[in-house]
Phi, psi and omega in degrees: 000132184236159180227142182231135171204154182255347186234005176261145176056053184297329180294316177296322176290328174290321175293325177292322177300318183298316180295323181291321179292318179303315176302319181294316179300315181298316177302309178300318183296319182295314176298316179295320176302313179294327175294321181291317182291321180289324173296325177295318182294327186264007185307322183243025177240171180291153185299137182299145173239165178245160184242162177297147183075357171297146169262135185224151165274142176260133170287138180267010190290335176253010180268154178282125182282129177303143180307132182089353182263134175285143176306320177293347180267001183250114178299157178287339181227137176232160186124207002283152175243149182281132172283123183251352183196137173263110178283298176230116184302130186078003182226299193233137184223151164260134182243152173278086182284163184275164181295333178296312177298316176301324186287338178271005178081016175287119182285159185266008181251130182220150178284151181298341181286345172270356182247140175228132190294137181290134176260117180306145180295136170279094188297335178290322171277323185230073179300128171076011175288131185265164179289315187257072180258350179251124176292165179254275184243014185291144177291144181292111187285152176244051184250136184227139192282126175248121184281316187195158168267123190265328184192176178215161176225132178091182185214154182064217181297338181270002182292143174238155186237139177269120183260131167262118180270173176290345172273005185067009171286162177236122178219168178251144179220147175290159183308314186299344178270345192233353193291340176279349182284144174296325181299326174299314181296313176304318184289318179298320181295321182288329182258003178054045184277075182300323185297339177265357189299330184274355186260358188289140170235193183283153169284144175299175178288164182292161180295155175278165187288327184297127174203167174223153190230128179235150175234127178252168177300345186249333188193168172259149175240129179235112180243130174276127196258000000 
């Protein structure tokens, strides 16, 4: 169950944004280190080629940045994507792009200089690390998980509701901030709040894949970035 707001909890949103940028920098640094090692090793070799079904990262330096997005929020490499066709060996390749890139008018053929081979994850050193932890061009969501509504105060448009978050925090929010939640529908039905029946709306979309999980001495924090 999700809640959306552009102006509540700015400190949490800023913290999540900083962690997202840190993840992107780490992501880029790892790939650039592998690229540097490969260039050094291949200095006296023939140019490397890719094969069908290889997973590769795509450089974003020649891609059009969506309007309104800051360059620092776009990683230097996105993917990995699967090679589906060799156009010219050692030169041009077709990738199985995501629907998101297709929607931005990105063509699927790229020069080899823009591609970097994906290195499989070492589960011993990085257990559970996912392939797609860095977003490409998706807008940054402002969605936060709400487990349930505990109580309410007031009636009608002036009512406020007590929310329990997935972090176990408890806060209060006005009706217009919670009326789209499935938790709101369930709470109204359980409490027989007939005056709230006409205010219910649709549930928001599912959470994005990218997330980070932190543990403090007092609680666990799970942030969708």
